[in-house]
C-alpha positions as CSV (number, residue, x, y, z in Angstrom):
1,M,-15.1,-2.8,-8.6
2,S,-12.8,-0.2,-9.9
3,M,-9.1,-0.9,-10.2
4,R,-8.3,1.5,-7.4
5,G,-11.0,0.0,-5.2
6,R,-9.6,-3.5,-5.9
7,T,-6.1,-2.4,-5.1
8,I,-7.2,-0.8,-1.8
9,A,-9.2,-3.9,-0.9
10,Y,-6.3,-6.2,-1.8
11,W,-3.8,-4.3,0.3
12,S,-6.2,-3.9,3.2
13,V,-7.0,-7.6,3.3
14,T,-3.4,-8.6,2.7
15,L,-1.9,-6.4,5.4
16,L,-4.5,-7.6,7.9
17,L,-3.6,-11.2,7.0
18,A,0.1,-10.4,7.2
19,A,-0.2,-8.7,10.6
20,A,-2.3,-11.5,12.0
21,I,-0.1,-14.3,10.8
22,T,3.1,-12.4,11.8
23,L,1.8,-11.9,15.3
24,S,0.7,-15.6,15.5
25,G,4.1,-16.8,14.2
26,I,6.0,-14.6,16.7
27,G,3.7,-15.8,19.5
28,Q,4.5,-19.4,18.6
29,L,8.2,-18.8,18.3
30,M,8.3,-17.0,21.7
31,Q,5.7,-19.5,23.2
32,V,3.6,-16.6,24.6
33,G,0.0,-15.6,24.6
34,G,-1.5,-19.0,25.4
35,N,0.2,-20.7,22.5
36,L,1.8,-23.3,24.7
37,E,-1.5,-24.3,26.2
38,L,-3.3,-24.4,22.9
39,V,-0.7,-26.7,21.4
40,T,-0.5,-29.0,24.4
41,N,-4.3,-29.1,24.7
42,L,-4.4,-30.4,21.2
43,G,-1.8,-33.1,21.9
44,Y,1.0,-31.7,19.7
45,P,4.6,-31.6,20.8
46,V,5.9,-28.2,21.9
47,Y,8.5,-28.1,19.1
48,I,5.7,-27.8,16.5
49,M,5.4,-24.2,17.6
50,T,8.9,-23.4,16.3
51,I,8.2,-25.1,12.9
52,L,4.8,-23.4,12.5
53,G,6.2,-20.0,13.6
54,I,9.0,-20.1,11.1
55,W,6.7,-21.2,8.3
56,K,4.2,-18.5,9.1
57,L,6.8,-15.7,9.0
58,L,8.3,-17.1,5.7
59,G,4.7,-17.2,4.2
60,V,4.1,-13.6,5.2
61,I,7.3,-12.5,3.6
62,A,6.5,-14.4,0.4
63,I,3.0,-12.8,0.1
64,V,4.1,-9.3,0.8
65,V,7.3,-8.9,-1.1
66,P,7.1,-8.2,-4.9
67,G,7.8,-10.8,-7.5
68,L,8.0,-14.6,-7.0
69,P,4.4,-15.4,-8.2
70,R,4.9,-19.2,-7.8
71,L,6.2,-18.8,-4.3
72,K,3.2,-16.6,-3.5
73,E,0.8,-19.4,-4.7
74,W,2.5,-21.9,-2.4
75,A,2.4,-19.4,0.5
76,Y,-1.3,-18.7,0.1
77,A,-2.0,-22.4,-0.1
78,G,0.2,-23.1,2.9
79,I,-1.5,-20.4,5.0
80,F,-4.9,-21.7,4.0
81,F,-4.1,-25.3,4.8
82,L,-2.4,-24.3,8.1
83,M,-5.3,-22.3,9.3
84,S,-8.0,-24.7,8.2
85,S,-6.1,-27.6,9.8
86,A,-5.8,-25.5,13.0
87,S,-9.5,-25.1,13.1
88,L,-10.1,-28.8,12.5
89,S,-7.6,-29.8,15.2
90,H,-9.6,-27.7,17.7
91,I,-12.8,-29.4,16.5
92,F,-11.4,-32.9,16.7
93,A,-10.0,-32.2,20.2
94,H,-13.3,-30.6,21.4
95,D,-11.3,-27.5,22.2
96,Y,-13.6,-24.8,21.0
97,G,-12.6,-22.0,23.3
98,D,-15.0,-19.3,24.4
99,H,-17.9,-19.0,21.9
100,G,-16.0,-21.1,19.4
101,F,-13.0,-18.7,19.2
102,N,-10.4,-21.5,18.7
103,V,-12.3,-22.6,15.7
104,I,-13.6,-19.3,14.3
105,L,-10.3,-17.4,14.4
106,P,-8.2,-19.7,12.2
107,L,-11.2,-20.0,9.8
108,A,-11.2,-16.2,9.6
109,Y,-7.5,-16.2,8.7
110,A,-8.1,-18.9,6.1
111,L,-10.9,-16.7,4.6
112,L,-8.5,-13.7,4.6
113,S,-5.9,-15.8,2.7
114,I,-8.6,-16.7,0.1
115,L,-9.7,-13.0,-0.2
116,S,-6.1,-11.8,-0.5
117,W,-5.4,-14.4,-3.2
118,A,-8.5,-13.6,-5.1
119,L,-8.0,-9.8,-5.0
120,R,-4.3,-9.8,-5.9
121,P,-3.2,-7.6,-8.8
122,K,-2.3,-9.0,-12.2
123,N,1.4,-8.6,-11.6
124,R,1.1,-11.0,-8.7
125,I,-0.7,-13.7,-10.6
126,L,1.1,-16.7,-11.8
127,S,1.0,-16.9,-15.6
128,G,1.0,-20.0,-17.7
129,G,-1.7,-22.2,-16.1
130,G,-1.7,-20.8,-12.5
131,E,-5.3,-19.5,-12.9
132,I,-8.5,-21.4,-13.3
133,N,-10.1,-20.8,-16.6
134,A,-13.8,-20.3,-15.8
135,S,-14.7,-20.8,-19.5
136,L,-13.5,-24.4,-19.5
137,T,-16.3,-26.9,-19.8
138,Y,-16.4,-30.6,-19.2
139,Q,-16.1,-32.6,-22.4
140,H,-16.7,-36.3,-22.8
């Protein structure tokens, strides 16, 4: 993939992720769009929506603003764990939604976070051990 193509792919995926997580976070903070029912159906207390909404918005800010590569790593990890945990919560509660929507949507957001992280430009990569070295081999 060309550098220009990679940049376009990165920003397309990242902005889609940022928009989705922002809307989700705002929905949780405002307790609209079925968020209250989703949380209570899973057995979580209502106040968790405030906590999750704030963390989602802070994560989006960390991913989108320039600089702060270590914070970006934490934000990507946080979004991935948050979204995969949401999916698992729905599975464990047998709350799949129509056609598995309650499981599939958070997994799609987790996938977007992985794609955004993998496509990020070099100036957004944590140097000094933040990358996995594919050439490392297991030695006895």
